[in-house]
Structure formats: structure tokens, C-alpha cells
VMD Tcl script that builds the backbone (N, CA, C; Angstrom):
set m [mol new atoms 522]
animate dup $m
set s [atomselect $m all]
$s set {name element resname resid chain x y z} {
  {N N MET 1 A 0.837 -1.191 0.000}
  {CA C MET 1 A 0.000 0.000 0.000}
  {C C MET 1 A 0.874 1.244 0.000}
  {N N ASN 2 A 0.568 2.128 -0.937}
  {CA C ASN 2 A 1.367 3.335 -1.105}
  {C C ASN 2 A 0.719 4.481 -0.347}
  {N N THR 3 A 1.497 5.140 0.460}
  {CA C THR 3 A 0.958 6.246 1.258}
  {C C THR 3 A 1.075 7.583 0.550}
  {N N GLY 4 A 1.758 7.612 -0.604}
  {CA C GLY 4 A 1.873 8.840 -1.383}
  {C C GLY 4 A 3.049 9.697 -0.977}
  {N N ALA 5 A 3.775 9.309 0.039}
  {CA C ALA 5 A 4.890 10.114 0.506}
  {C C ALA 5 A 6.017 10.160 -0.523}
  {N N ASN 6 A 6.227 9.097 -1.261}
  {CA C ASN 6 A 7.325 9.054 -2.216}
  {C C ASN 6 A 6.847 9.107 -3.672}
  {N N VAL 7 A 5.604 9.467 -3.916}
  {CA C VAL 7 A 5.070 9.521 -5.273}
  {C C VAL 7 A 5.487 10.835 -5.937}
  {N N ILE 8 A 5.966 10.729 -7.184}
  {CA C ILE 8 A 6.346 11.917 -7.949}
  {C C ILE 8 A 5.263 12.165 -8.995}
  {N N TYR 9 A 4.703 13.338 -8.956}
  {CA C TYR 9 A 3.669 13.721 -9.900}
  {C C TYR 9 A 4.294 14.515 -11.041}
  {N N GLU 10 A 3.678 14.399 -12.233}
  {CA C GLU 10 A 4.187 15.166 -13.371}
  {C C GLU 10 A 3.989 16.655 -13.119}
  {N N SER 11 A 4.910 17.435 -13.654}
  {CA C SER 11 A 4.781 18.878 -13.477}
  {C C SER 11 A 3.931 19.458 -14.611}
  {N N TRP 12 A 3.285 20.524 -14.317}
  {CA C TRP 12 A 2.452 21.192 -15.294}
  {C C TRP 12 A 3.151 22.459 -15.765}
  {N N ASN 13 A 2.994 22.752 -17.056}
  {CA C ASN 13 A 3.502 23.989 -17.606}
  {C C ASN 13 A 2.434 25.053 -17.401}
  {N N LEU 14 A 2.712 26.020 -16.574}
  {CA C LEU 14 A 1.726 27.051 -16.241}
  {C C LEU 14 A 1.905 28.330 -17.070}
  {N N ASP 15 A 2.791 28.275 -18.085}
  {CA C ASP 15 A 2.949 29.432 -18.972}
  {C C ASP 15 A 1.680 29.603 -19.795}
  {N N ASP 16 A 1.386 30.861 -20.140}
  {CA C ASP 16 A 0.231 31.121 -20.998}
  {C C ASP 16 A 0.464 30.479 -22.362}
  {N N PRO 17 A -0.553 29.825 -22.913}
  {CA C PRO 17 A -0.374 29.197 -24.227}
  {C C PRO 17 A -0.239 30.266 -25.312}
  {N N SER 18 A 0.450 29.921 -26.369}
  {CA C SER 18 A 0.598 30.822 -27.503}
  {C C SER 18 A -0.648 30.710 -28.383}
  {N N ILE 19 A -1.396 31.793 -28.456}
  {CA C ILE 19 A -2.623 31.811 -29.255}
  {C C ILE 19 A -2.383 32.719 -30.455}
  {N N PRO 20 A -2.546 32.191 -31.673}
  {CA C PRO 20 A -2.303 33.036 -32.850}
  {C C PRO 20 A -3.305 34.183 -32.935}
  {N N THR 21 A -2.892 35.247 -33.589}
  {CA C THR 21 A -3.757 36.406 -33.787}
  {C C THR 21 A -5.003 35.987 -34.554}
  {N N ARG 22 A -6.135 36.494 -34.160}
  {CA C ARG 22 A -7.405 36.191 -34.817}
  {C C ARG 22 A -7.815 37.357 -35.696}
  {N N SER 23 A -8.425 37.037 -36.818}
  {CA C SER 23 A -8.918 38.083 -37.713}
  {C C SER 23 A -10.371 38.393 -37.380}
  {N N ALA 24 A -10.765 39.622 -37.654}
  {CA C ALA 24 A -12.149 40.032 -37.413}
  {C C ALA 24 A -13.091 39.396 -38.437}
  {N N LEU 25 A -12.601 39.217 -39.661}
  {CA C LEU 25 A -13.364 38.564 -40.718}
  {C C LEU 25 A -12.628 37.299 -41.135}
  {N N TYR 26 A -13.357 36.387 -41.753}
  {CA C TYR 26 A -12.730 35.143 -42.210}
  {C C TYR 26 A -11.521 35.436 -43.089}
  {N N ASN 27 A -10.528 34.607 -42.963}
  {CA C ASN 27 A -9.316 34.698 -43.779}
  {C C ASN 27 A -9.581 33.969 -45.090}
  {N N LEU 28 A -10.573 34.454 -45.817}
  {CA C LEU 28 A -11.028 33.836 -47.053}
  {C C LEU 28 A -9.981 34.000 -48.149}
  {N N ALA 29 A -9.597 32.905 -48.773}
  {CA C ALA 29 A -8.589 32.965 -49.832}
  {C C ALA 29 A -9.192 33.528 -51.114}
  {N N PRO 30 A -8.543 34.523 -51.713}
  {CA C PRO 30 A -8.996 35.021 -53.012}
  {C C PRO 30 A -8.780 33.959 -54.081}
  {N N VAL 31 A -9.522 34.084 -55.167}
  {CA C VAL 31 A -9.427 33.129 -56.274}
  {C C VAL 31 A -8.433 33.667 -57.310}
  {N N GLY 32 A -7.593 32.789 -57.821}
  {CA C GLY 32 A -6.764 33.091 -58.982}
  {C C GLY 32 A -5.584 34.013 -58.782}
  {N N ILE 33 A -5.108 34.167 -57.558}
  {CA C ILE 33 A -3.937 35.027 -57.342}
  {C C ILE 33 A -2.801 34.535 -58.243}
  {N N GLY 34 A -2.171 35.464 -58.944}
  {CA C GLY 34 A -1.044 35.131 -59.808}
  {C C GLY 34 A -1.434 34.631 -61.191}
  {N N THR 35 A -2.726 34.679 -61.507}
  {CA C THR 35 A -3.184 34.239 -62.826}
  {C C THR 35 A -3.907 35.383 -63.535}
  {N N GLY 36 A -4.194 35.192 -64.790}
  {CA C GLY 36 A -4.942 36.185 -65.560}
  {C C GLY 36 A -6.399 36.283 -65.150}
  {N N LEU 37 A -6.863 35.317 -64.378}
  {CA C LEU 37 A -8.258 35.340 -63.927}
  {C C LEU 37 A -8.359 35.597 -62.423}
  {N N VAL 38 A -7.443 36.426 -61.913}
  {CA C VAL 38 A -7.497 36.790 -60.500}
  {C C VAL 38 A -8.844 37.463 -60.206}
  {N N GLU 39 A -9.368 37.198 -59.048}
  {CA C GLU 39 A -10.656 37.748 -58.614}
  {C C GLU 39 A -10.562 39.261 -58.437}
  {N N SER 40 A -11.653 39.958 -58.703}
  {CA C SER 40 A -11.703 41.403 -58.445}
  {C C SER 40 A -12.016 41.634 -56.968}
  {N N LEU 41 A -11.654 42.799 -56.466}
  {CA C LEU 41 A -11.900 43.100 -55.057}
  {C C LEU 41 A -13.396 43.175 -54.752}
  {N N THR 42 A -14.191 43.715 -55.682}
  {CA C THR 42 A -15.639 43.769 -55.438}
  {C C THR 42 A -16.220 42.358 -55.352}
  {N N SER 43 A -15.719 41.438 -56.140}
  {CA C SER 43 A -16.154 40.043 -56.074}
  {C C SER 43 A -15.750 39.433 -54.735}
  {N N TYR 44 A -14.518 39.699 -54.301}
  {CA C TYR 44 A -14.019 39.170 -53.034}
  {C C TYR 44 A -14.884 39.656 -51.869}
  {N N VAL 45 A -15.230 40.942 -51.881}
  {CA C VAL 45 A -16.072 41.497 -50.810}
  {C C VAL 45 A -17.445 40.812 -50.815}
  {N N SER 46 A -17.991 40.556 -51.998}
  {CA C SER 46 A -19.286 39.862 -52.083}
  {C C SER 46 A -19.185 38.442 -51.520}
  {N N ARG 47 A -18.100 37.732 -51.866}
  {CA C ARG 47 A -17.922 36.375 -51.343}
  {C C ARG 47 A -17.660 36.384 -49.839}
  {N N LEU 48 A -16.918 37.379 -49.366}
  {CA C LEU 48 A -16.637 37.507 -47.937}
  {C C LEU 48 A -17.931 37.781 -47.169}
  {N N ALA 49 A -18.768 38.642 -47.715}
  {CA C ALA 49 A -20.064 38.924 -47.087}
  {C C ALA 49 A -20.921 37.661 -47.049}
  {N N ALA 50 A -20.969 36.927 -48.157}
  {CA C ALA 50 A -21.749 35.684 -48.205}
  {C C ALA 50 A -21.225 34.665 -47.191}
  {N N ALA 51 A -19.919 34.596 -47.015}
  {CA C ALA 51 A -19.341 33.668 -46.036}
  {C C ALA 51 A -19.763 34.022 -44.620}
  {N N HIS 52 A -20.059 35.305 -44.384}
  {CA C HIS 52 A -20.531 35.760 -43.070}
  {C C HIS 52 A -22.055 35.826 -43.008}
  {N N CYS 53 A -22.706 35.387 -44.070}
  {CA C CYS 53 A -24.183 35.374 -44.148}
  {C C CYS 53 A -24.786 36.768 -43.989}
  {N N ILE 54 A -24.143 37.736 -44.603}
  {CA C ILE 54 A -24.661 39.104 -44.616}
  {C C ILE 54 A -24.526 39.648 -46.041}
  {N N SER 55 A -25.190 40.745 -46.301}
  {CA C SER 55 A -25.087 41.365 -47.628}
  {C C SER 55 A -23.796 42.180 -47.706}
  {N N PRO 56 A -23.308 42.436 -48.914}
  {CA C PRO 56 A -22.140 43.315 -49.036}
  {C C PRO 56 A -22.374 44.691 -48.412}
  {N N ALA 57 A -23.600 45.198 -48.502}
  {CA C ALA 57 A -23.911 46.507 -47.918}
  {C C ALA 57 A -23.754 46.488 -46.397}
  {N N VAL 58 A -24.174 45.402 -45.754}
  {CA C VAL 58 A -24.035 45.289 -44.301}
  {C C VAL 58 A -22.566 45.147 -43.920}
  {N N LEU 59 A -21.821 44.347 -44.678}
  {CA C LEU 59 A -20.383 44.215 -44.429}
  {C C LEU 59 A -19.711 45.574 -44.543}
  {N N LEU 60 A -20.075 46.317 -45.560}
  {CA C LEU 60 A -19.527 47.651 -45.770}
  {C C LEU 60 A -19.850 48.569 -44.588}
  {N N ALA 61 A -21.118 48.606 -44.216}
  {CA C ALA 61 A -21.562 49.535 -43.178}
  {C C ALA 61 A -20.992 49.194 -41.803}
  {N N ARG 62 A -20.915 47.917 -41.486}
  {CA C ARG 62 A -20.507 47.517 -40.133}
  {C C ARG 62 A -19.005 47.328 -39.948}
  {N N THR 63 A -18.285 47.086 -41.027}
  {CA C THR 63 A -16.867 46.808 -40.840}
  {C C THR 63 A -15.954 47.744 -41.615}
  {N N LEU 64 A -16.243 47.989 -42.885}
  {CA C LEU 64 A -15.318 48.784 -43.699}
  {C C LEU 64 A -15.441 50.285 -43.456}
  {N N VAL 65 A -16.660 50.813 -43.456}
  {CA C VAL 65 A -16.843 52.255 -43.293}
  {C C VAL 65 A -16.254 52.765 -41.976}
  {N N PRO 66 A -16.439 52.066 -40.856}
  {CA C PRO 66 A -15.810 52.561 -39.620}
  {C C PRO 66 A -14.281 52.642 -39.707}
  {N N ILE 67 A -13.667 51.768 -40.483}
  {CA C ILE 67 A -12.211 51.787 -40.624}
  {C C ILE 67 A -11.789 52.817 -41.663}
  {N N ILE 68 A -12.453 52.803 -42.813}
  {CA C ILE 68 A -12.104 53.721 -43.894}
  {C C ILE 68 A -12.463 55.156 -43.515}
  {N N GLY 69 A -13.590 55.306 -42.803}
  {CA C GLY 69 A -13.983 56.624 -42.323}
  {C C GLY 69 A -14.644 57.515 -43.346}
  {N N LYS 70 A -15.154 56.931 -44.409}
  {CA C LYS 70 A -15.806 57.737 -45.446}
  {C C LYS 70 A -17.278 57.363 -45.499}
  {N N GLU 71 A -18.091 58.190 -44.868}
  {CA C GLU 71 A -19.518 57.913 -44.726}
  {C C GLU 71 A -20.276 57.904 -46.051}
  {N N TYR 72 A -19.732 58.514 -47.099}
  {CA C TYR 72 A -20.457 58.553 -48.364}
  {C C TYR 72 A -20.706 57.158 -48.917}
  {N N TRP 73 A -19.954 56.159 -48.462}
  {CA C TRP 73 A -20.197 54.785 -48.907}
  {C C TRP 73 A -21.549 54.271 -48.429}
  {N N LEU 74 A -22.101 54.904 -47.415}
  {CA C LEU 74 A -23.392 54.455 -46.883}
  {C C LEU 74 A -24.569 55.113 -47.579}
  {N N ARG 75 A -24.339 56.152 -48.334}
  {CA C ARG 75 A -25.438 56.823 -49.018}
  {C C ARG 75 A -25.957 55.969 -50.157}
  {N N GLY 76 A -27.255 55.829 -50.207}
  {CA C GLY 76 A -27.847 55.035 -51.278}
  {C C GLY 76 A -29.196 55.566 -51.650}
  {N N LYS 77 A -29.866 54.839 -52.489}
  {CA C LYS 77 A -31.185 55.242 -52.945}
  {C C LYS 77 A -32.241 54.493 -52.142}
  {N N GLU 78 A -33.310 55.185 -51.855}
  {CA C GLU 78 A -34.436 54.548 -51.184}
  {C C GLU 78 A -35.199 53.708 -52.203}
  {N N ARG 79 A -35.413 52.444 -51.868}
  {CA C ARG 79 A -36.156 51.575 -52.777}
  {C C ARG 79 A -37.085 50.697 -51.955}
  {N N SER 80 A -38.336 50.786 -52.225}
  {CA C SER 80 A -39.371 49.967 -51.593}
  {C C SER 80 A -39.088 49.683 -50.127}
  {N N SER 81 A -38.994 50.731 -49.344}
  {CA C SER 81 A -38.794 50.707 -47.900}
  {C C SER 81 A -37.513 50.005 -47.457}
  {N N THR 82 A -36.554 49.882 -48.329}
  {CA C THR 82 A -35.242 49.369 -47.906}
  {C C THR 82 A -34.206 50.420 -48.220}
  {N N ARG 83 A -33.147 50.385 -47.499}
  {CA C ARG 83 A -32.083 51.352 -47.729}
  {C C ARG 83 A -30.864 50.583 -48.216}
  {N N SER 84 A -30.280 51.034 -49.291}
  {CA C SER 84 A -29.112 50.351 -49.829}
  {C C SER 84 A -27.902 51.268 -49.758}
  {N N SER 85 A -26.756 50.688 -49.935}
  {CA C SER 85 A -25.532 51.470 -49.990}
  {C C SER 85 A -25.092 51.560 -51.441}
  {N N ILE 86 A -23.997 52.237 -51.657}
  {CA C ILE 86 A -23.444 52.336 -53.003}
  {C C ILE 86 A -23.136 50.950 -53.543}
  {N N LEU 87 A -22.776 50.016 -52.673}
  {CA C LEU 87 A -22.474 48.664 -53.129}
  {C C LEU 87 A -23.712 47.929 -53.617}
  {N N GLY 88 A -24.902 48.429 -53.262}
  {CA C GLY 88 A -26.117 47.802 -53.772}
  {C C GLY 88 A -26.112 47.777 -55.289}
  {N N ASN 89 A -25.556 48.807 -55.885}
  {CA C ASN 89 A -25.347 48.842 -57.329}
  {C C ASN 89 A -23.857 48.620 -57.518}
  {N N SER 90 A -23.449 47.352 -57.583}
  {CA C SER 90 A -22.040 47.008 -57.483}
  {C C SER 90 A -21.179 47.542 -58.611}
  {N N PHE 91 A -21.771 48.171 -59.609}
  {CA C PHE 91 A -20.930 48.768 -60.632}
  {C C PHE 91 A -21.266 50.230 -60.830}
  {N N SER 92 A -21.703 50.858 -59.747}
  {CA C SER 92 A -21.827 52.309 -59.781}
  {C C SER 92 A -20.411 52.861 -59.852}
  {N N LEU 93 A -20.268 54.115 -60.195}
  {CA C LEU 93 A -18.936 54.694 -60.322}
  {C C LEU 93 A -18.103 54.495 -59.059}
  {N N PRO 94 A -18.599 54.825 -57.871}
  {CA C PRO 94 A -17.754 54.621 -56.689}
  {C C PRO 94 A -17.394 53.155 -56.445}
  {N N ALA 95 A -18.303 52.235 -56.705}
  {CA C ALA 95 A -18.017 50.827 -56.447}
  {C C ALA 95 A -16.990 50.269 -57.425}
  {N N LYS 96 A -17.039 50.669 -58.665}
  {CA C LYS 96 A -16.106 50.097 -59.645}
  {C C LYS 96 A -14.672 50.523 -59.376}
  {N N VAL 97 A -14.447 51.718 -58.814}
  {CA C VAL 97 A -13.080 52.171 -58.577}
  {C C VAL 97 A -12.411 51.418 -57.434}
  {N N VAL 98 A -13.178 50.633 -56.699}
  {CA C VAL 98 A -12.600 49.757 -55.672}
  {C C VAL 98 A -11.603 48.796 -56.317}
  {N N ASN 99 A -11.840 48.434 -57.573}
  {CA C ASN 99 A -10.953 47.520 -58.294}
  {C C ASN 99 A -9.787 48.243 -58.968}
  {N N GLY 100 A -9.757 49.555 -58.875}
  {CA C GLY 100 A -8.789 50.357 -59.620}
  {C C GLY 100 A -7.431 50.484 -58.959}
  {N N ARG 101 A -6.829 51.669 -59.166}
  {CA C ARG 101 A -5.467 51.873 -58.700}
  {C C ARG 101 A -5.319 53.162 -57.902}
  {N N GLY 102 A -6.444 53.708 -57.440}
  {CA C GLY 102 A -6.418 54.987 -56.735}
  {C C GLY 102 A -6.571 54.874 -55.230}
  {N N VAL 103 A -6.876 55.999 -54.621}
  {CA C VAL 103 A -6.989 56.108 -53.167}
  {C C VAL 103 A -8.086 55.205 -52.610}
  {N N ILE 104 A -9.212 55.128 -53.297}
  {CA C ILE 104 A -10.316 54.297 -52.805}
  {C C ILE 104 A -9.890 52.837 -52.755}
  {N N ALA 105 A -9.243 52.356 -53.796}
  {CA C ALA 105 A -8.744 50.970 -53.800}
  {C C ALA 105 A -7.759 50.766 -52.662}
  {N N LYS 106 A -6.864 51.712 -52.441}
  {CA C LYS 106 A -5.880 51.609 -51.351}
  {C C LYS 106 A -6.579 51.534 -49.997}
  {N N ASP 107 A -7.591 52.394 -49.797}
  {CA C ASP 107 A -8.340 52.395 -48.531}
  {C C ASP 107 A -8.983 51.039 -48.273}
  {N N TRP 108 A -9.634 50.497 -49.290}
  {CA C TRP 108 A -10.316 49.213 -49.141}
  {C C TRP 108 A -9.321 48.086 -48.886}
  {N N VAL 109 A -8.231 48.082 -49.620}
  {CA C VAL 109 A -7.218 47.032 -49.439}
  {C C VAL 109 A -6.659 47.087 -48.024}
  {N N THR 110 A -6.306 48.272 -47.550}
  {CA C THR 110 A -5.761 48.420 -46.203}
  {C C THR 110 A -6.756 47.923 -45.155}
  {N N ALA 111 A -8.011 48.318 -45.291}
  {CA C ALA 111 A -9.034 47.893 -44.328}
  {C C ALA 111 A -9.228 46.378 -44.361}
  {N N LEU 112 A -9.323 45.806 -45.551}
  {CA C LEU 112 A -9.563 44.364 -45.665}
  {C C LEU 112 A -8.354 43.538 -45.226}
  {N N GLN 113 A -7.153 44.048 -45.470}
  {CA C GLN 113 A -5.970 43.337 -44.982}
  {C C GLN 113 A -5.983 43.276 -43.462}
  {N N GLY 114 A -6.369 44.367 -42.826}
  {CA C GLY 114 A -6.446 44.382 -41.369}
  {C C GLY 114 A -7.544 43.489 -40.819}
  {N N LEU 115 A -8.670 43.450 -41.508}
  {CA C LEU 115 A -9.815 42.660 -41.029}
  {C C LEU 115 A -9.671 41.160 -41.283}
  {N N THR 116 A -8.995 40.797 -42.373}
  {CA C THR 116 A -8.867 39.374 -42.728}
  {C C THR 116 A -7.488 38.811 -42.415}
  {N N LEU 117 A -6.540 39.690 -42.114}
  {CA C LEU 117 A -5.131 39.319 -41.910}
  {C C LEU 117 A -4.523 38.676 -43.147}
  {N N ARG 118 A -5.039 39.039 -44.314}
  {CA C ARG 118 A -4.483 38.564 -45.594}
  {C C ARG 118 A -3.638 39.681 -46.182}
  {N N GLN 119 A -2.489 39.346 -46.699}
  {CA C GLN 119 A -1.600 40.339 -47.284}
  {C C GLN 119 A -1.662 40.351 -48.811}
  {N N ASP 120 A -2.537 39.536 -49.395}
  {CA C ASP 120 A -2.619 39.447 -50.855}
  {C C ASP 120 A -3.836 40.153 -51.447}
  {N N VAL 121 A -4.569 40.884 -50.638}
  {CA C VAL 121 A -5.803 41.535 -51.093}
  {C C VAL 121 A -5.519 42.596 -52.164}
  {N N GLY 122 A -4.383 43.240 -52.096}
  {CA C GLY 122 A -4.031 44.269 -53.079}
  {C C GLY 122 A -3.941 43.734 -54.498}
  {N N PHE 123 A -3.668 42.430 -54.636}
  {CA C PHE 123 A -3.564 41.828 -55.962}
  {C C PHE 123 A -4.925 41.666 -56.637}
  {N N LEU 124 A -6.006 41.998 -55.931}
  {CA C LEU 124 A -7.364 41.922 -56.477}
  {C C LEU 124 A -7.767 43.254 -57.111}
  {N N THR 125 A -6.842 44.172 -57.146}
  {CA C THR 125 A -7.052 45.504 -57.726}
  {C C THR 125 A -5.962 45.786 -58.751}
  {N N MET 126 A -5.987 46.966 -59.301}
  {CA C MET 126 A -4.941 47.391 -60.229}
  {C C MET 126 A -3.803 48.116 -59.515}
  {N N LEU 127 A -3.793 48.106 -58.186}
  {CA C LEU 127 A -2.734 48.777 -57.436}
  {C C LEU 127 A -1.328 48.300 -57.811}
  {N N PRO 128 A -1.096 47.001 -57.981}
  {CA C PRO 128 A 0.261 46.582 -58.350}
  {C C PRO 128 A 0.700 47.126 -59.722}
  {N N TRP 129 A -0.250 47.540 -60.529}
  {CA C TRP 129 A 0.026 48.021 -61.878}
  {C C TRP 129 A -0.114 49.533 -61.990}
  {N N ALA 130 A -0.126 50.227 -60.864}
  {CA C ALA 130 A -0.378 51.670 -60.859}
  {C C ALA 130 A 0.619 52.450 -61.717}
  {N N ALA 131 A 1.849 52.008 -61.776}
  {CA C ALA 131 A 2.855 52.725 -62.563}
  {C C ALA 131 A 2.793 52.384 -64.050}
  {N N VAL 132 A 1.997 51.385 -64.395}
  {CA C VAL 132 A 1.950 50.914 -65.780}
  {C C VAL 132 A 0.711 51.422 -66.523}
  {N N PHE 133 A -0.441 51.356 -65.866}
  {CA C PHE 133 A -1.698 51.718 -66.517}
  {C C PHE 133 A -2.219 53.056 -66.023}
  {N N PRO 134 A -2.822 53.838 -66.905}
  {CA C PRO 134 A -3.403 55.113 -66.471}
  {C C PRO 134 A -4.672 54.860 -65.658}
  {N N GLN 135 A -4.979 55.790 -64.781}
  {CA C GLN 135 A -6.188 55.637 -63.970}
  {C C GLN 135 A -7.433 55.966 -64.787}
  {N N ARG 136 A -7.312 56.901 -65.676}
  {CA C ARG 136 A -8.463 57.343 -66.476}
  {C C ARG 136 A -8.831 56.281 -67.514}
  {N N ASN 137 A -10.106 56.004 -67.636}
  {CA C ASN 137 A -10.657 55.045 -68.601}
  {C C ASN 137 A -10.102 53.630 -68.444}
  {N N LEU 138 A -9.691 53.287 -67.253}
  {CA C LEU 138 A -9.149 51.957 -66.999}
  {C C LEU 138 A -10.262 50.920 -66.814}
  {N N LEU 139 A -11.329 51.339 -66.135}
  {CA C LEU 139 A -12.388 50.398 -65.776}
  {C C LEU 139 A -13.673 50.657 -66.549}
  {N N ARG 140 A -14.417 49.603 -66.769}
  {CA C ARG 140 A -15.694 49.682 -67.502}
  {C C ARG 140 A -16.715 50.514 -66.743}
  {N N SER 141 A -17.628 51.085 -67.480}
  {CA C SER 141 A -18.734 51.809 -66.853}
  {C C SER 141 A -19.951 50.907 -66.686}
  {N N THR 142 A -19.911 49.733 -67.291}
  {CA C THR 142 A -20.991 48.754 -67.123}
  {C C THR 142 A -20.388 47.404 -66.755}
  {N N LYS 143 A -21.164 46.605 -66.089}
  {CA C LYS 143 A -20.715 45.287 -65.656}
  {C C LYS 143 A -20.846 44.281 -66.799}
  {N N VAL 144 A -19.858 43.393 -66.932}
  {CA C VAL 144 A -19.916 42.324 -67.929}
  {C C VAL 144 A -19.586 41.003 -67.246}
  {N N TRP 145 A -19.974 39.916 -67.895}
  {CA C TRP 145 A -19.681 38.586 -67.365}
  {C C TRP 145 A -19.662 37.595 -68.504}
  {N N CYS 146 A -19.166 36.413 -68.214}
  {CA C CYS 146 A -19.063 35.353 -69.209}
  {C C CYS 146 A -19.976 34.202 -68.785}
  {N N VAL 147 A -21.054 34.036 -69.479}
  {CA C VAL 147 A -22.020 32.982 -69.160}
  {C C VAL 147 A -21.360 31.611 -69.252}
  {N N THR 148 A -20.505 31.423 -70.232}
  {CA C THR 148 A -19.814 30.141 -70.410}
  {C C THR 148 A -18.902 29.857 -69.215}
  {N N CYS 149 A -18.186 30.864 -68.749}
  {CA C CYS 149 A -17.305 30.695 -67.583}
  {C C CYS 149 A -18.117 30.287 -66.361}
  {N N TYR 150 A -19.210 31.013 -66.105}
  {CA C TYR 150 A -20.050 30.685 -64.955}
  {C C TYR 150 A -20.579 29.257 -65.050}
  {N N ALA 151 A -21.045 28.866 -66.218}
  {CA C ALA 151 A -21.588 27.512 -66.400}
  {C C ALA 151 A -20.506 26.462 -66.177}
  {N N GLN 152 A -19.328 26.702 -66.714}
  {CA C GLN 152 A -18.229 25.752 -66.561}
  {C C GLN 152 A -17.790 25.643 -65.095}
  {N N TRP 153 A -17.687 26.777 -64.407}
  {CA C TRP 153 A -17.303 26.744 -62.990}
  {C C TRP 153 A -18.351 26.006 -62.164}
  {N N ARG 154 A -19.616 26.261 -62.467}
  {CA C ARG 154 A -20.695 25.588 -61.729}
  {C C ARG 154 A -20.645 24.079 -61.985}
  {N N THR 155 A -20.480 23.677 -63.240}
  {CA C THR 155 A -20.403 22.257 -63.602}
  {C C THR 155 A -19.251 21.567 -62.880}
  {N N ASN 156 A -18.123 22.279 -62.746}
  {CA C ASN 156 A -16.930 21.706 -62.112}
  {C C ASN 156 A -16.861 21.973 -60.609}
  {N N ASN 157 A -17.978 22.446 -60.024}
  {CA C ASN 157 A -18.044 22.742 -58.584}
  {C C ASN 157 A -16.940 23.692 -58.140}
  {N N GLN 158 A -16.652 24.671 -58.979}
  {CA C GLN 158 A -15.654 25.674 -58.644}
  {C C GLN 158 A -16.334 26.910 -58.079}
  {N N ILE 159 A -15.548 27.764 -57.460}
  {CA C ILE 159 A -16.062 29.007 -56.889}
  {C C ILE 159 A -16.526 29.918 -58.026}
  {N N ILE 160 A -17.711 30.479 -57.855}
  {CA C ILE 160 A -18.249 31.439 -58.811}
  {C C ILE 160 A -17.801 32.828 -58.341}
  {N N TYR 161 A -17.131 33.559 -59.209}
  {CA C TYR 161 A -16.602 34.866 -58.851}
  {C C TYR 161 A -16.488 35.731 -60.104}
  {N N GLU 162 A -16.058 36.971 -59.919}
  {CA C GLU 162 A -15.878 37.897 -61.030}
  {C C GLU 162 A -14.397 38.248 -61.155}
  {N N PRO 163 A -13.748 37.790 -62.216}
  {CA C PRO 163 A -12.333 38.119 -62.401}
  {C C PRO 163 A -12.109 39.622 -62.600}
  {N N LEU 164 A -10.981 40.093 -62.142}
  {CA C LEU 164 A -10.598 41.495 -62.317}
  {C C LEU 164 A -10.564 41.863 -63.793}
  {N N LEU 165 A -10.164 40.928 -64.624}
  {CA C LEU 165 A -10.074 41.139 -66.063}
  {C C LEU 165 A -11.399 41.639 -66.656}
  {N N TRP 166 A -12.513 41.173 -66.101}
  {CA C TRP 166 A -13.830 41.569 -66.607}
  {C C TRP 166 A -14.151 43.031 -66.326}
  {N N THR 167 A -13.401 43.671 -65.427}
  {CA C THR 167 A -13.682 45.067 -65.083}
  {C C THR 167 A -12.969 46.065 -65.980}
  {N N PHE 168 A -12.020 45.593 -66.792}
  {CA C PHE 168 A -11.243 46.497 -67.631}
  {C C PHE 168 A -12.063 47.059 -68.780}
  {N N ALA 169 A -11.856 48.323 -69.055}
  {CA C ALA 169 A -12.489 48.950 -70.208}
  {C C ALA 169 A -11.718 48.549 -71.467}
  {N N THR 170 A -12.441 48.405 -72.527}
  {CA C THR 170 A -11.819 48.177 -73.833}
  {C C THR 170 A -12.076 49.415 -74.669}
  {N N SER 171 A -11.466 49.496 -75.796}
  {CA C SER 171 A -11.673 50.677 -76.646}
  {C C SER 171 A -13.130 50.819 -77.055}
  {N N LYS 172 A -13.864 49.715 -77.105}
  {CA C LYS 172 A -15.277 49.758 -77.497}
  {C C LYS 172 A -16.193 50.101 -76.330}
  {N N SER 173 A -15.728 49.879 -75.098}
  {CA C SER 173 A -16.614 50.096 -73.948}
  {C C SER 173 A -16.380 51.436 -73.253}
  {N N VAL 174 A -15.395 52.206 -73.688}
  {CA C VAL 174 A -15.080 53.474 -73.019}
  {C C VAL 174 A -16.058 54.534 -73.437}
}
mol reanalyze $m
mol bondsrecalc $m
mol representation Tube
mol addrep $m
């Protein structure tokens, strides 16, 4: 019979555990980084909002606008007793420049990098190409898409998104 006088118990490590930094929003991976079909930032924001089960307008109002500090993003049109933001019309002039190479794109990238802890968000805009392409007439004034691409992605169970390439203006669309 052991009285416990000579029993050695294992020691416990009482140091605080190392807990990695948490992001405020999901660390959602963008589609197509490093390819010609890289996702646009407006598409990424829509997918990020869907991953959080909220609309892009709610994501904008509750997370981005407080960081960016530009209240004009919340102004929208009254429609059938609902209030929308500029993102409600995802290709209005202010929304389309989110994919561009100017201050608005920089603001959004900085805010989203902080919220998602992703450092590749800037590649979803034309910011890396700012020294190469002019800002004027860079982006389309209307939204376009490829029905064949969407059908093929759906058939192959791939992520449905809007490539940055689709936002570029062509000589015919300017």
C-alpha cells in the first residue's frame, strides 16, 4: 500500500499558451492570385459577405466604413422601404473604382488586410500596376460577365466569382 509520501507527480507547464492572432473577418482565400483570372476586389467582398451570411452593404456599413472613415459609402437610394448602400449597385462609379489603382482601392485594401489578416488583397485591384496603366478610362462603366465561364465553374463545382479582367475597359466600352 502506497501512502503517497514518495510519489512523484508530473509537473504542469503554467505558462500562458501561444494563441495566434485572430482576424475580425474570415481569412477567405482570393481566387486566382497570380493568374490572368485573378478575382476582383468587389467580387471578393461579395464572397466575404456571403461567407458571413450578410449582404455586401451590411459588411460595408458595419466593418469597412468605420475603418475607412468615409460615410459617403453608406449613401444610397431609397427603394421599396429598404435602404441600400453604393455597393447595392455594385458597378456604380464609386463601387467600380474599388478595383482600380487609386486612393479608394488603397483604402479598401488596407481595411480588408487588417480585417482578414491577408496580405494578398491588393492583388485583387490594379494597385500593383499603378505605374503601368493610367487611372483614367481603366475600368468599364458597365458590368460584364461570361455565361460560359459561370456555367463551366458551376459544372466543375468551382467558386463562382468575377475576375478582375472583366472590369477592364476596352476601346469599345469606353
